[in-house]
VOGU-3710 file (C-alpha; in Angstrom, 3 decimals, decimal comma):
1> mdeemtvllt> -13,667/4,604/-6,221  -15,137/1,713/-8,185  -14,540/-1,321/-5,976  -14,517/-3,659/-8,979  -11,612/-1,846/-10,637  -8,417/-3,906/-10,769  -5,368/-2,086/-9,451  -2,146/-3,167/-11,152  0,766/-3,060/-8,717  4,294/-4,336/-8,585
11> qeaydamkae> 5,090/-6,453/-5,534  7,095/-3,518/-4,144  4,141/-1,131/-4,501  1,780/-3,689/-2,934  4,137/-4,146/0,026  4,537/-0,375/0,450  0,750/0,128/0,404  0,288/-2,667/2,921  2,906/-1,078/5,226  1,207/2,317/4,870
21> lerrqttmrd> -2,155/0,754/5,769  -0,643/-0,876/8,863  0,970/2,426/9,938  -2,258/4,371/9,424  -4,381/1,803/11,290  -2,043/1,721/14,288  0,496/4,465/14,945  -1,207/7,316/13,084  -4,687/6,441/14,359  -3,397/6,345/17,961
31> eitgriaaar> -1,523/9,655/17,597  -4,559/11,418/16,160  -6,848/9,989/18,842  -4,413/11,292/21,472  -4,456/14,789/19,954  -8,263/14,773/19,870  -8,423/13,706/23,520  -5,898/16,371/24,562  -7,796/19,077/22,673  -11,126/17,884/24,095
41> aegdlsengg> -9,677/18,186/27,603  -9,025/21,882/26,979  -12,738/22,589/27,165  -14,954/24,544/24,753  -14,790/22,630/21,458  -16,591/25,283/19,405  -13,526/27,550/19,473  -10,836/24,898/19,780  -8,767/25,007/16,585  -6,573/22,103/17,683
51> yhaareeqak> -9,608/19,875/18,149  -11,059/20,722/14,745  -7,692/20,245/13,018  -7,232/16,846/14,673  -10,754/15,764/13,693  -10,072/16,807/10,085  -6,804/14,870/10,129  -8,697/11,873/11,535  -11,208/12,017/8,677  -8,424/12,188/6,086
61> negrineliv> -6,590/9,270/7,698  -9,740/7,130/7,784  -10,456/8,001/4,147  -6,971/6,908/3,118  -7,336/3,704/5,164  -10,546/2,886/3,292  -8,905/3,693/-0,050  -5,928/1,428/0,737  -8,184/-1,435/1,827  -10,106/-1,299/-1,461
71> klrnakivea> -6,958/-0,996/-3,587  -5,214/-3,873/-1,825  -8,318/-6,041/-2,082  -8,517/-5,366/-5,834  -4,773/-5,513/-6,454  -3,260/-7,659/-9,140  0,483/-8,098/-8,814  2,256/-7,595/-12,121  5,818/-8,522/-12,792  7,734/-5,867/-14,641
81> pkagkvgngs> 9,131/-7,043/-17,971  12,759/-8,058/-18,235  15,398/-5,429/-18,866  15,092/-3,848/-22,296  11,300/-4,246/-22,613  8,809/-1,550/-21,556  5,718/-2,575/-19,589  3,902/-2,002/-16,315  6,482/-1,546/-13,587  9,347/-0,645/-15,925
91> vvtlelggre> 11,787/2,116/-15,036  12,208/3,842/-18,383  14,791/6,420/-19,389  13,515/8,467/-22,313  15,148/11,037/-24,559  12,817/13,743/-25,733  14,039/16,929/-27,373  17,637/16,295/-26,336  16,709/15,803/-22,660  16,813/12,512/-20,786
101> mtyvlgsrdi> 14,121/11,793/-18,223  13,478/8,695/-16,126  9,997/7,501/-15,185  8,150/4,424/-14,009  5,412/3,172/-16,313  2,312/2,162/-14,384  -0,667/3,344/-12,387  -0,229/6,245/-10,014  -0,532/3,722/-7,183  2,967/2,473/-8,025
111> kvatdydvis> 4,222/5,860/-6,800  4,211/4,533/-3,204  7,144/2,255/-4,085  9,385/4,706/-5,917  10,746/8,228/-5,981  10,428/8,372/-9,774  7,609/10,217/-11,477  5,008/7,885/-12,955  3,679/7,737/-16,524  0,316/6,070/-16,993
121> pespigaaif> 0,135/3,393/-19,709  -3,112/5,074/-20,811  -1,433/8,452/-21,426  -0,356/9,273/-24,994  3,350/8,791/-24,243  2,688/5,754/-22,038  0,641/4,033/-24,735  3,361/4,781/-27,307  6,205/3,283/-25,288  4,269/0,334/-23,826
131> ganagdtvty> 5,650/-2,874/-25,339  8,576/-1,126/-27,046  12,215/-2,005/-26,462  15,283/-0,080/-25,363  16,735/1,622/-28,422  13,356/2,093/-30,121  12,126/5,512/-31,182  8,356/5,908/-31,106  6,040/8,758/-31,970  2,907/9,868/-30,205
141> kapngrelsv> 0,429/12,688/-30,395  0,810/15,121/-27,478  -2,319/16,617/-25,882  -1,680/19,828/-27,857  -1,949/17,823/-31,105  1,756/17,858/-32,015  3,485/14,661/-33,102  6,508/14,007/-30,901  9,244/11,389/-31,081  10,790/9,827/-28,023
151> tikeakpla> 13,721/7,410/-27,834  13,783/4,706/-25,194  17,334/4,794/-23,846  16,867/2,158/-21,140  14,119/-0,007/-19,665  14,535/-2,100/-16,542  12,233/-3,614/-13,920  11,367/-1,523/-10,875  13,333/-3,087/-8,047
//
């Protein structure tokens, strides 16, 4: 990951990432180390599946720790726009083709703070709705080349 890249996060997402980092650096790291030690005590490591699985889990945990450290260091806290306006950190209910769907607009890193699916502001639909208001209907070009219209039913800050 480019360490100079700014990561836009809501305060909630920042706090959730910070809590995840703390959990991974303490509880998870200790649990994994314990499993490695227990597997090592069983003897022959070349055929010890539990040892190899724990070492792989350790590598993944350390990778995520490093990723979180970089993202938190490069984080910029953004405040979601007021209700009715779509921006980074907005929970947006959209109507597309007669179906209503609710998403959060923002980077995928915001996902740690919400159960909603996330739409990137750089995606075609994200770029089209960014800055719009509840009640607006906007059009965008889908990846397949079709022009689609979407109505913004509601926009509120992620809380």
